[in-house]
C-alpha positions as CSV (number, residue, x, y, z in Angstrom):
1,M,0.0,-0.1,0.0
2,A,1.2,3.2,-0.8
3,Y,1.3,6.5,1.3
4,Y,1.5,10.0,0.2
5,V,2.8,13.3,1.7
6,Y,0.7,16.2,0.8
7,I,0.5,20.1,1.1
8,L,-2.9,21.8,1.1
9,R,-3.0,25.6,0.5
10,S,-5.9,27.5,1.9
11,K,-7.9,29.6,-0.2
12,K,-9.0,31.9,2.5
13,D,-5.8,32.7,4.2
14,N,-3.0,31.4,1.6
15,K,-1.4,29.3,4.6
16,Y,-0.1,25.6,3.9
17,Y,-0.9,22.4,5.9
18,I,1.2,19.6,5.3
19,G,0.2,15.9,6.3
20,S,0.5,12.0,5.1
21,T,-2.2,9.5,4.4
22,S,-3.2,6.6,2.3
23,D,-6.0,8.4,0.3
24,V,-5.1,12.2,-0.5
25,H,-8.4,12.8,-1.9
26,A,-10.6,11.6,0.9
27,R,-8.3,13.4,3.3
28,L,-8.5,16.9,1.0
29,N,-12.2,16.1,1.3
30,F,-12.0,15.9,4.9
31,H,-10.5,18.9,5.4
32,N,-12.7,20.7,3.0
33,A,-16.0,19.5,4.7
34,G,-14.8,20.9,7.9
35,L,-14.0,17.8,9.6
36,Q,-10.5,18.6,10.6
37,R,-10.6,20.6,14.1
38,S,-7.0,22.3,13.1
39,T,-8.2,23.5,9.6
40,K,-11.9,24.0,9.9
41,S,-11.5,27.7,9.9
42,R,-9.3,27.7,6.9
43,V,-11.5,26.0,4.2
44,P,-11.4,25.9,1.3
45,F,-8.0,24.2,0.7
46,E,-6.5,23.2,-2.6
47,L,-3.8,20.6,-3.2
48,V,-0.2,21.7,-3.8
49,L,1.7,19.1,-4.0
50,I,1.7,15.4,-3.7
51,E,4.4,12.8,-2.9
52,E,4.2,8.9,-2.9
53,W,6.3,6.7,-0.6
54,D,6.4,2.9,0.0
55,T,5.9,3.1,3.5
56,K,4.0,4.9,6.2
57,E,7.2,5.3,7.9
58,E,9.1,6.9,5.1
59,A,6.1,9.0,4.5
60,L,6.2,10.0,8.0
61,K,9.8,11.1,7.9
62,R,9.3,13.1,4.9
63,E,6.5,15.1,6.4
64,K,8.6,15.8,9.2
65,Q,11.3,17.2,7.0
66,I,8.7,19.2,5.1
67,K,7.3,20.7,8.5
68,N,10.8,21.7,9.5
69,W,11.3,23.7,6.1
70,K,7.8,25.7,6.4
71,G,8.5,29.1,5.8
72,G,11.9,28.4,4.6
73,E,13.7,29.0,1.2
74,A,13.5,24.7,0.6
75,F,9.9,24.9,1.1
76,R,9.1,27.6,-1.2
77,K,11.2,25.6,-4.0
78,L,9.5,22.5,-2.9
79,I,5.8,24.2,-3.4
80,E,7.2,26.0,-6.6
81,G,8.1,22.9,-8.3
82,K,12.0,23.9,-8.4
C-alpha cells in the first residue's frame, strides 16, 4: 500500500497544511468538509503537492522534514516545483 505526503493551501488565508495519508483525495474532502479541527476555520483548501512513498514510515519522515522547512527557502522551492 502506498502512502502520500501532501501539502494543502488554504484559499481563505493562503497558509499551508502538511500531512500524510493513504488516500489523499479522501483526506482533502475531509479537510474541506470542515471535519479536521485544526483546519476547519481555513477551508477551502487546494492540493499543492503530492508525494508517494512505499511505507508509512517513509511518508512520516518526509512529512516531518517538510514541516521543518515550512517558511524557508527549501519549502518555497518545493511548492514552486523548483
